[in-house]
C-alpha distance (Angstrom), angle and dihedral (degrees) to the residues before:
residue distance angle dihedral
M1 . . .
T2 3.79 . .
P3 3.82 125.0 .
S4 3.81 91.0 -109.5
D5 3.81 87.0 55.7
S6 3.81 94.5 56.2
P7 3.83 101.4 83.1
G8 3.80 92.0 49.5
R9 3.77 92.4 48.0
A10 3.80 91.5 46.5
L11 3.80 90.4 53.4
H12 3.80 91.6 46.7
W13 3.81 94.7 50.7
G14 3.78 91.4 42.6
E15 3.80 90.0 55.7
V16 3.81 92.6 45.3
L17 3.80 92.1 50.1
G18 3.81 95.0 39.5
L19 3.80 94.5 -122.9
P20 3.81 112.9 172.5
D21 3.82 93.8 -145.4
R22 3.80 95.4 52.1
L23 3.81 93.4 112.0
I24 3.81 93.1 58.7
F25 3.79 92.4 56.1
G26 3.81 95.2 38.7
Q27 3.78 110.0 33.7
G28 3.81 98.3 23.2
P29 3.81 97.0 68.7
I30 3.80 91.7 40.5
A31 3.83 90.7 52.6
V32 3.81 92.1 51.1
V33 3.81 91.6 48.0
R34 3.82 91.3 50.3
M35 3.81 89.0 50.4
Y36 3.79 92.2 53.1
Q37 3.79 90.3 45.7
G38 3.80 88.4 60.7
H39 3.80 99.9 -100.7
P40 3.83 104.3 115.5
G41 3.81 93.9 157.0
E42 3.79 91.4 56.7
A43 3.81 89.9 44.7
A44 3.82 89.9 53.0
D45 3.80 90.6 51.4
L46 3.80 90.4 52.4
A47 3.81 93.3 45.1
R48 3.81 97.4 47.5
P49 3.86 95.3 82.1
L50 3.80 89.1 45.3
A51 3.79 91.9 54.1
E52 3.79 91.6 49.7
T53 3.80 92.6 52.5
F54 3.81 100.9 34.0
W55 3.81 108.6 35.4
P56 3.85 97.0 -163.0
L57 3.80 87.7 65.5
R58 3.80 89.9 66.3
A59 3.80 86.7 90.6
M60 3.81 89.4 59.5
L61 3.80 90.3 49.3
A62 3.81 90.2 49.1
W63 3.82 89.4 53.4
F64 3.81 91.1 51.9
C65 3.81 92.9 46.0
A66 3.80 92.0 48.8
A67 3.80 91.0 50.7
A68 3.81 91.1 48.1
K69 3.82 90.6 44.3
T70 3.81 90.5 -128.9
D71 3.80 129.8 126.8
L72 3.82 89.2 14.0
T73 3.80 91.6 156.3
R74 3.82 90.2 56.9
L75 3.81 97.4 50.3
G76 3.81 93.8 94.0
T77 3.78 92.8 51.1
L78 3.81 92.0 46.6
V79 3.79 92.4 59.5
A80 3.82 99.9 31.1
D81 3.81 93.5 93.8
V82 3.78 92.9 43.7
R83 3.79 99.8 48.6
G84 3.81 98.7 50.4
N85 3.79 121.7 -167.7
G86 3.79 97.9 -50.6
L87 3.81 99.9 64.3
R88 3.79 119.8 70.2
């Protein structure tokens, strides 16, 4: 197994075993890699299901959307739950 293989294998075994956090360990790293490779739109597509299931990851989705210049009107609502009252 190579390091680039790991996220795909994690997602596969998570699906086989029925683990609820399988997307974080499978799609999460792939989304971040795609972002750093200059594909923020693709990263946002990968992160969207993560943000729906794990609300703290909405900040990551907001980062991808801002970089892709998509869903700019929704950025505030994506991070509203994450930031709380202290961050403005």
